[in-house]
C-alpha positions in Angstrom: 0.0 0.0 0.0 1.1 3.5 -0.8 0.5 6.2 1.9 -2.0 8.8 0.5 0.5 11.7 1.0 3.0 9.9 -1.2 0.6 8.8 -3.9 1.6 11.5 -6.4 5.3 10.7 -6.0 4.8 7.0 -7.0 4.3 5.4 -10.4 0.9 3.9 -10.2 -0.5 1.6 -12.9 -4.2 1.2 -12.8 -5.9 -1.7 -14.5 -7.7 -0.9 -17.7 -11.5 -0.8 -17.1 -13.5 -3.4 -18.8 -15.7 -2.5 -21.7 -18.8 -3.6 -19.7 -18.1 -1.0 -17.0 -17.6 1.8 -19.6 -20.8 0.8 -21.4 -22.9 1.1 -18.2 -21.6 4.6 -17.3 -24.1 7.4 -18.0 -21.8 10.4 -18.8 -24.8 12.7 -19.4 -26.0 12.2 -15.9 -22.4 12.8 -14.5 -22.1 16.0 -16.4 -25.5 17.3 -15.3 -24.6 16.9 -11.6 -21.2 18.6 -12.0 -19.3 15.7 -10.4 -16.4 16.1 -12.9 -15.9 19.7 -11.8 -15.9 18.6 -8.1 -13.3 15.9 -8.9 -11.1 18.3 -10.8 -11.3 20.8 -8.0 -10.3 18.1 -5.4 -7.5 16.9 -7.7 -6.2 20.5 -8.1 -6.1 20.9 -4.3 -4.2 17.7 -3.9 -1.7 18.7 -6.6 -1.2 22.1 -5.0 -0.3 20.5 -1.7 2.1 18.1 -3.4 3.9 20.8 -5.4 7.6 20.5 -5.1 9.5 23.0 -3.0 11.8 25.4 -4.8 15.4 24.5 -4.2 18.1 27.1 -4.6 21.5 26.0 -5.8 24.5 27.6 -4.1 26.8 28.0 -7.1 30.4 28.7 -6.0 32.0 32.0 -6.8 34.7 30.3 -8.8 34.2 30.6 -12.5 34.5 28.1 -15.3 37.6 30.0 -16.4 39.4 28.9 -13.2 38.6 25.2 -14.0 39.8 25.7 -17.6 43.0 27.2 -16.3 43.6 24.4 -13.8 42.8 21.7 -16.5 45.2 23.3 -18.9 48.0 23.5 -16.3 47.5 19.8 -15.6 47.7 18.9 -19.3 50.8 21.1 -19.7 52.5 19.0 -17.0 51.5 15.6 -18.3 50.6 16.0 -22.0 47.9 13.2 -21.5 45.7 11.9 -18.7 42.5 9.9 -18.3 39.5 11.8 -16.9 39.0 9.3 -14.1 42.7 9.5 -12.9 42.5 13.3 -13.1 39.3 13.4 -10.9 40.7 10.7 -8.5 43.9 12.7 -7.9 41.9 15.9 -7.4 39.6 14.2 -4.8 42.7 12.7 -3.0 44.1 16.2 -2.7 40.8 17.5 -1.4 40.4 19.8 -4.3 37.0 18.2 -5.3 34.3 18.0 -2.8 31.1 18.1 -4.8 29.8 16.4 -7.9 29.2 19.8 -9.5 33.0 20.3 -9.5 33.5 17.1 -11.6 31.0 18.5 -14.1 32.9 21.8 -14.2 36.1 20.0 -14.9 34.5 18.0 -17.7 33.2 21.2 -19.2 36.6 22.7 -18.9 38.1 19.9 -20.9 35.4 20.3 -23.5 36.1 24.0 -23.8 39.8 23.2 -24.3 38.8 20.8 -27.1 36.7 23.4 -28.7 39.7 25.8 -28.5 41.7 23.1 -30.3 44.1 22.8 -27.4 43.4 19.1 -26.7 41.5 16.1 -27.8 39.3 13.7 -25.9 39.0 10.0 -26.9 36.7 7.3 -25.5 37.3 3.9 -26.9 34.3 2.1 -25.5 30.8 3.1 -24.2 31.1 4.0 -20.5 34.9 3.6 -20.8 37.4 6.1 -19.5 38.1 9.3 -21.4 41.7 9.9 -22.5 42.6 13.6 -22.8 45.8 14.6 -24.5 47.4 17.9 -25.7 47.4 18.4 -29.5 50.6 19.2 -31.1 50.0 22.6 -32.6 
């Protein structure tokens, strides 16, 4: 059983009504009494109570430019690195504390690719990404 206050957050699959039940419904009678409007009003009240709360993200003051600069410095030192190793080392040094920072670094490497500074290669689906400096 699903608690009533969680019912909107769950995936609920209702059985398809049989044709006999649908044939016996008198939709004209239902519309005359206004039951559908009452049902809609009740449903709207339930939906309003279950509306998700607004969550404000605290985005750090550091800009993507800082991540690009850091990624570029790392590539200058090594000439090539895998993305997993790069992130693992940053985590061990305590330089990465949130998942959002991993995304920023990935975007930084993408920016460097678009600037034709490096290339990124992934040899298999869900495999590690190899990042290397292009010889310009």
